[in-house]
N, C-alpha and C positions, 0 to 999 in steps of 0.2 A: 777520803773514805766517808761514805754517806752515813748519817746517823740513823740507827734503826728506829722504825716507827714505834710509838708507844702503844702497847697493847693493854686494853682495859682489863682489869682483873675481874673475875666473877663477883667478888664482894662489892666492887664499885658499881657494877651493873645492877645488883640487887638493891643497893642503897638508892640509886637513881630511880628505879622502878617504885620502890617504896615511897620515896618522896612525892612522886607524881600521884600515886594513889591517895596519899594523905592530903595533897592539895585538892584533889577531886572530892574527897570526903568533906573537906572543910568549906567547900563552896556553898553559900547559903541558898535556900530555896527561893526561886524568883517570885516572891509574893506580889511585888509591884506589877510585874508583867501579867501575872494571872488576874489580878484585879482589873487592870486596864482592858484585857481581852474580854473579861466578863461584862464590864460596863459597855464595851462596844457591841457585844452580842445582844445585850438587853436593849440598847438603843436601836439596833437594826430591827429587832422584833417589834418594838413599839412603833417605829416609823413604817415598817412594811406591812404590819397586820391590817391597817385600814385598807390598803391597796389590795391585799389578798382577799379580805372580806368583800370588797366591792366586786372583785372578779367572781367570787363564789355566788353572790346575789345575781350577777348577770347570767348565770347558767341555770337558775332555778325558775320555777313557776311562781305566780303570785301567792298561792297557798303555802308553798314552801318558804317564801320570804317572811311571811308573818307567823310562821310556826315557832312555838316555844317549847323547849330551848332552841335557839337557832342552829341550823345545820352548818357545819364548818367544812364540808366536803363538796366538791363540784357535783352538779347534777347533769342531766342529759339534754337540757333545753337551750344550750348555748346558741346553736345555729339559728333557731327560730327567733330568739330574743334579739340577737344582733341584726338579723334581717329586718325585724320589725322596727328596731331603732333606726336603721339606715333608711327605711322607707318613710317612717313617720316624721323624721327630722330633716329629710333631704340632706343627708350627711355629706354626700359627694361634693355638692356646690359649697357647702359651709366649710369643709376642710380646705378647699381651694382658697376661699376668701381668707381664712385664718392664716394659711401659709403665705399668701401675698402680703398680708398685714405684718406678720412676724418677720419675714425676710426683709421686707422694705424698711421696717422700723429699725431692725438690727443694722443693716448696711448703711442706712441714712445716719443713724447715731454715730456709728464708727467713722464714717467719712467726714461728717461735720466736726466731730471731736478731734480727729487727727489734724485737720486743717487749722482749727482754732488753737489747739495746743502748739502746733508748729509755729504759728504766728506769734504766740505769746513767748515762746522760748527763744526763737532764733531771729526775731525782728526786734530792733530797738526803736521804740517810739515813746513819746511822752504819755504818761498815764497807763503804761502797760500793766503795772501791778493793780491799779484801780480797775482796769477792764477785767482782769482775772478774778478779782474778788467780787465784782458785779455778777459775773457768771456763776461763781461758786455760791453766792448768797441766794440764788434762785432755788437751791435745795431746801431752803427754809420756808418757802412758800408752799402751803398745802395745796393739794390738787383742786379741791372745790373753789379756791380763790381764783384759779386760772380758767375754770371751765367756761363761765359765762362770757368773758372777753374773747376767749378762743373760739367759742361757738359763733359769736357775732362776726368775727373776722372770716371764719369759714363760710358763714352764710352770705356775707357780702361778696365773697369770691365765687359763689355759686358751686361750692364743693360739697354741699349736703348730699348724702346718699351716693358718694363717689369714693373711689379708692384714694384719690388725692386727699379728701377730707378725712379718711380713716387713718392715713399714714403720716402725712406731712406734719400735723401739729404734735405728733409724738416723737419726732426725730431729734429734737434738741436734747442734749444730755450733759449736765454739768459734771456728773460723776465720771463719765468716760473722758471728758476733757481734763479733769484733774488727774486721772490715772495716766493718760498719755503724756501730760506735762511732767509728771514725776518720772516717767520712763525716759523722756527726752533729756531731762536734766542729768541722767546717769551716763549719757553718751559722751565720750571724750570730746573736748573742743578741738583737739588735733585732727579729728576726722573731718569736721566742718572746714577747718583751715586747709587741709589737703585737698578737699573737693573744690574749694575756691581757687586754689593755685592751678588746678587742672581745668579751670574754666567752667565748672559745673554751676548752673543756675540754681535758684531756690527750689523750684518744683522738681527739677531733675535730682537734686540732692534728696528731696523727700521720697521720690519714686525709686531711685536706685540704691539708696543707703538706708534711710530710716524705715521704709516699708519692709524690706527683708528682715531687719532686726526686730520688727514689731509683730511678726506673725504669731508668736505664742500669745502675746497680749491680745491681739485681734481675735484669735480663736476663743480665748477665755471670755472676752467681752461678748462675742457673738452668741455663745451659749446662753449667757445670762440675759442678754437683750432679746434673743429669740423667744425665750420662755416668758419674758415680760410682755412682749407683743402678743404672744399666743394667748396668754391668760387675761389680757385686757378686757374688761367687761363694760365699765361705765361709759367710756367714750364711744365705742362702737354702738352701744344702745342708744346714745343720745344723737349721734350724727347720721344714723341710718333709719329709714322708715319703710323699707320693703324687705320681704323675707329673703330675696335673692342676694341682698347685700349684707345680711347678718353674718356673724361669725359663729363658730361651733360652740363657744361658751354660752352665748345667748340662746342657741338652739336647745341646749340641755335644760335651761330654765324654762323654755317654752313648752317642753314636754310635760312638765308638772301641771296638772289641771288646776284651774282657778276656782271652779265652783266647789262647794262643800259636799255636793251629792256624789261626785265622782272620786273614787279612790285613786291615789297615785299608783301607777304601775312601776314599782321600784325596780323590778328586774330589767325592764326596757330602759329605764333611766340610767341604771348602772351600766348597762351595755353601751349606751351612748357615751357615758363618762369614760369607759375604758377605751373606746375608739378615739375620743378626744385626747386621751393621755398618750397614745402611742407615738405620734410625731415628736413631741418634746423628748420622750424617752429615747427614741431613735437618734435624735441629734446629740443627746448627752453621751450615749454609748459610742457613737461614731467619732465624736471629738473628745473623748475622755482624756486621752493621752495629752493632747494639746491644751485642754482645759487645765489639767493639773500642772503642766509645765508653765503655763501662763501665770497661774496663781503663785507658783514658787518664785518665778522671776520677778513678779510684782513685789513680793516680799523683800527680795534682795534690793 
């Protein structure tokens, strides 16, 4: 004979409900979460306000730009300001130049860093640790120390005012080499041993195994290195001598008048700045998921 199911009494149900209500009432107010969200909101406002104000100025006339107190709402002159900035700075060719430099520098840094880190981790040779630290120590050299020797080498190769001169000297990266080395050290040794047993050579192991595992790190590095190449100012200014080879960052500076008799047209300058800002923002938005994933996996 089966045992009858236990039926909860009404009093037990009321006690259970009352206990849940007491637990909910005792839960403390999440002051820590509120403070964190407030700090994040303030940080977003502080960071985003200069960009917002730059956009506002790019839609105004010169008289509205210098008006006091400043106007914080968009005006109706955006199209003519952006058209003037495009015409005055030859923005089309400059955006192409900056894109070539940024993409080439990013891909070059990633390729060279992957190969150097692969050699340091998976090849055994005398002085391997010394070679790695020699690469890493280059981070301590300030950029001005390397500018003159690099310029002399580029000049001897005939790369002045060329895309090769703009991109090749910027491709070496000790930081990317270090990051790839740290990631390769986390790959199990059994994977390499299994690949060797299957007759897989070094380059095939890099291409078939390590490269698919590194996509998140590559995406994160690509975003950072693309922005680095896009914002580079001093080296393109030094190695180019014609307007057709300049980058967009240099073009913005060239819009500002040199003489004291001519006032800066800040609305056009801000319009050019906003156009120069769009490609890096597009890259960040498009690769945001991979960028965050790469940073998280790098932390692990």
